[in-house]
N, C-alpha and C positions, 0 to 999 in steps of 0.2 A: 504494500500500500504506500502511496506517495506520502512523504513526510509532512508536507504542507497540509494535506488533507487530514492526516492523523492529528496534527496540531489543532486545526480548526474543529474537528470533532471533539477533541479533548476539551477545548475552550467552551464549546457549546453543548456538551452532554448534559449538564445540569439543567440548562434552559429547555432542551429537548425533552428530557424526562419530565420536567414540570408541565410542559405543554401537553404531553401525552397523558399524564396523570389527571390533569384538569378535565380531560375528555373521557377517560376510561376508568372504570372502577376495579377491574381485575388486574392484579399485579402481573400475572403471567402474560396477559394480553398486552400490557404496557411494555414488557420486556420484548415480546415478539415484534411489536410495532416499532420499537426502538431499533432492533436489529434490522428489520426490513427497511426502515428509513435509511439507515446507514448504507446498506447494500445498494439500494436504489440511488442514493446520492452519489455513491462511488461510480455506479454505472452511468449516471447522467452528468458526471463532473464536467465533461466537455461542454455542457450547455450552460454552466454557471458563468455569469458575466462578472468578471473580477472587479469591475468598477462599482458593483452593487454590494450591499451587505449580505453576509453569508447566512445569518440567523433567519431572516424571513424566507429565504430560498429553502433552507432546511425544514422549517415549519410547514411550508407549502407542500413539500414532498411528504411529510408526516401526515398532513391533512388528507392528501390524495390517497395515501396508503390506507388510512383509516376508512375513508369513504368506499374505496374498492372492497375492503374486507367486510364492511357493513352490508354492502350490496350483495355480496356473494354468500354471506353467512346468515341463514334464517334466524339464528339466535340473536343477532344484532340488528336485523333489518328494521325492527320497530324503533330502535335507537336513532336511526338515520333521520327520522322526521324531526326529532328534537335536537339534532346535532348542531352545536353552536360554534364549531371551530372557526368559521369565517369571522364571527364577531370577536372571538378571542384573538385571532390573528390580527385584526384591526387594532386591538388593544396592545398586543405585543409590538406592532409597528410603531405605535405612539411612543412606547418605551424606547424602542431602538432609535427614535429621532431625538431623544434627550441627549444633548451633548455633554461629554465629560463623565457621565456615569458609566461605571463598569457593572457587569452582572454581579461581581463580588461585592461592590459597594451597595448595590440594591439589596443583596442578601443580608448584609449587615444591618441595614435599616429595617428590613423585615424582622430580623432576629430581635432588634430592639423593641419593635411593636409586639412581638410574641411575648417577650419578657414582661411587658406592661399589662398583659391580660390578667384578669382575675384567675386565681389558681385553678378552679374547675374548668374554665374555658381553655386555659393554657394546657392543662393535662389532656383535654380532648383533642386539641390541635396537635399536641406532641404525639399522642398515640396513633392518630390517624394519618397525619401528614409527614411527621418526622420519623416515626418508627414503622410506618407503612402497614399498620394493622387495619383490617377492615372494621367497620363499625361494630359488628357483632363481637369480634375478638377484643376490640378496644373496650367495649362495655363490660365484657367479662373480666378483663384485666383490672378495670376500675371498680368492679363490684357494683355496677349500676345496670338499670334496664337499658335496652337498646334505644328506646324512645328518648330517654333522658340523655344518653350520649348524643343522639341526633340534635336535640335542643341545645345542649352545651356547645356542640361543634358549630351549629348555625350561628349562635350568639357570638362565639369566638371569631368566626369569619366576619360577621358584621363589625365587630370591634376592630379587627385587623384592617378591614377596608377603611374604616374611619381614620385610624391612625396613619395608614399609608396615604390617604388623601391629604392629611395635614402635612405630611412630609413631602408632598408633591409627586409621589410615585403612582398615584391613581388619579385620573381626571375626576373633577367634580361633575357628576351627571345627575340628571333628573329621572333616569330610568332605573 
């Protein structure tokens, strides 16, 4: 594999994983889509325009790979109707346009927002998004009902969004 491509993938792997996880709930499916995206990106590398950012190109490939999989797999076909990767891609594009911020710097700001969450919400976010437990396992680990975990997680996400908006990492929207 080309060294430059390896470096780009290494630099963007956390972003790509986050993008996939935000659209998919199954860890094995996330891993499969990650690998398929990398393979497809490698095969299509000659179509990449070097004067353009790599991250949106890579996410576009991931989005297309997910759509193809959803269309061909009856298990995920119903998910296609509610698929919001295009909107998410628009959000990521706005992030990419912010000058001077690196993905690492954004992660530090996100970590600060996570640290500011109330304990119950921080635990829910930690178990589901940082330790990669599904909601059922996270609830069992915390010794609470799944519905309680869902509520804590949703509230944690709302609080994170508010914090990230204050730090300028999320746009203020009315939707």
